[in-house]
C-alpha positions, 0 to 999 in steps of 0.5 A: 367691838364691844366690852363682851366680844373682847372680853370673849375674845381674850377669854378664848386666849387665855383658855387656850394658854391654860391647855397649852400650858397644862402640856408644857408644865408635864414638858417642863417637869420632864425637864427638871428630871432630865437635868436631875438625871444628867447632874446626878450621872455625870455631874462629878468632876471627871465627867462634867465635861460630858455634861457641858459638851452634852447640853451645848449640842442640844442647844444648838438642835433646839436652836433650829426649831427656835429659829424657825418659830421665832423667824418663819412663823411670824413670817409665814402665819399672817400670809397664810392667813391672809391668803386662806381669808381671800383666797381660800384653802388652796390659795393658803396652802400654795403658798406654804408648800412654796415656802416650805420647798425653798427653804427644806432644800436649802437647810438640808444640805447646810445640816449635810455639810455640817455633818461631814465636816463638824470640825470646821463648825466646833473650830468657829464656835467653840475652839476652847472646850470644857476642861476635866480629866480628859484629853483635848482629842477625846472631847472634841471627838466626843463633841463632833459625834454629839454635833452629828447627831444634834444636827441630823435631829436638828433637820425634823425640828426645822420641818416640825417649825413649818408644820407648827406654823400651819398648825396656829393658822388654824389657831389649833395650839394643843397639838404643836404642844403635844410635838413638844411633849413628844420631844421630850418624853422620847428624848428622855428614855435612854436617860431614865434607862441609863437611870434605872438599870445601866448605870448600876449593870454596866457602869463603865459603858455610862461613864464612856459611851452613855452621853452619846447614848442619851444623844440618840434619844434626842434625835428620835425625839426630833423625829417624833415631834415631827410626826405627831405634828404631821399627824395633826395636818394629816386631814389638811396634807392633801393640799400640799404640792411639790412646786414653787410659785414665788412670783406672788404678792403673798410669796413676796410678801413673806419673803421680805417680812422672813429676812429681817426676821431671820436676823432677829432669830439669829441675833436672838438665839445667837446669845446661847452660843456666845454664853456657851463660847465664853462659860467654856473659858471659865471653870469646868461645869460652867456652862451647865450651871448656867444652863440649869440655873436659865432652865430655872427661870425658863419654867415660868417663860415656858408655862406662861408666857410663851403659850400665851405669845403663841396663842395671841399672835394669830388673833393679833394677826387675824385683826390686822387682816381684817383691818386690811380687806375692810374698813376699820370700825372705830375703836379698833385700834384701841381695842388692840391697844387693850388686850395688849395692855391687858396681857401685859399687866397680867403678866406683870401680875405672875412674873414679879413675885417669881423673880423675887421669890427665886431670887430670894429663894435661889440656894434652896431651889437648886438644893432641892431640884438638883443636889442628887448622886454625883451632882457637884455644881451647887455654886456653880449654879446658884452664882448665875441664878441669883441675876438670871431671877432678876430678868424674869419679868423684862423677859416675859415682856420681851416676848410678848411686845415682840409678838405685838409688833409682829402682828401689825407688821412692824419688824425693823424696831424689834430687829433693830432694838434685838441687833443692839441688845446682842451687842450690849450683851457681848460688851457687858459679858466682856466686862463682867466675866473676868470678876464674876465668871459664868455669873457675869455672864447671867448679869449681862443678860438681865440687864441687855434684855431689860433695857430692850423690854423698857424701849419696846415699851416707850416705843409702842406710843409711837405705833399705837398712839397711846400705851394707857400710862395712867392706868399701868402706873396705877397697876404698878402703884398697887402690884409693886407693894404687894410684890415687896410684901410678899419678899419681906414674908418669904425672906423672914420664913427662909432665915427661920427654916434655915435655922430650924432644918438640916439642909442635908436631909431630902425632906428639908430640903423641900421644906426649905424651899416650899414652905416660904414660896406657898406663905409668900403666895399667900401673903401676896394674894391676900396684899393683891386683895387688901389693895383692890388690883383691879386687872385681876377682876377683868382677867376673871371676867375675860376668862368667864364671858357673859353668854352673848359673848359665848354665842359669838363663838365659832366652836371651841380650840383644838 
């Protein structure tokens, strides 16, 4: 493929990523508002246990969606694309229908079992609930009620994950993102109602039962997410069949691929359960602080990395399908490596300054964003954020590399390394939590995730033949000094404003966060310009490909 063609392809990827990122920005904005409202209402010493338990149960519900998206989509999507390419639309949906008709009943039985017997799940996962003034029986009753609500919602999220895969197979990315937005927007309605009205009119109800009302909002958000995605698929649903055929070669390939991917997802997201388990054994409010700090580093991940990964994956999968259908043109493998390396360098270009900036501005960020009302978790949020922020680059690179391996149907390497990362994380938590408490959980995550990302990148040479060592080294030799210069500017501005402004003033809080961030961003951009980082020009050229490349498009992505 020509340079123009390659630029046009990656230009489409970047533009689609930008559309999805815009919607995710709205989602994350709502997510920050959710955390602010939760902290201001349930952040007092007496109510911290409610917030801890609520956030833990929400995490469990969202795990359903994430496990489906990270295991079933990489297994199903390439096979669906291949069936559509070789045998047509009907065959693609026959495969998807069989998969759906097998997985949903099994998961429905599991969900019903948990709803009927929640005590067993809680006893296994969280034998000790977080502290607080409430009796253990009261905390257990609350956990049981919330777990039942969240698991019921998790079933709709599972179905939404399958719909997500089908939409991605058509290279449709906006509709799934709108489903995520619906989940967040609908789920926040009860919380906003509590903050605006009930907290003033019925404070006793809010303290005793309000968190259950908030949980029902999450349940309705799960239903809304599935509804939006089914609406987007409405013209294609006529191909769905209530039949199961797992004897076809395509079905067997999906099942064979899904098994190791499911192992991958269980270990990858099982880390969250591990975090809850150990955080519940430390100080009250520890898990809330851990969750709040993780959401801060998750912001660039959700805004940039995840959209890029989901948009890039179908393109890489489609290229793999073409290689299997027709003889591979000379240089195609190099094209895959080039596109992947441009994506990785672009991520580092964005995430490295964010990592340094958040590390230096962790206290102003927590105070400005969350310290409202009854929120008393400032220190318990700052401590893990210090270590989480250092893992942002590795976190992002890990996701993109994982999808690159999956796109070329190598599931063994990322699965094996994820299992290794899980147990590394576990051992490090056991070593660090005694002296560092919840901060040790964050540091363990950063070390394990960084080690895994380094190994994934190093093993690329054996999978692709080259990883452009010289080009990448030249890139880092310019970006790292630029990020270091930015860090110095941020530090000096932070210290200067810290001596000049009153931290109790709300306007001053945001000034202490935004002024160093903006100044540092300008310094970083100027350094990148002065050092002539070539990848910036490459990315701009790919976003605006030449006329010849534009004419190759089949039409705008939806």
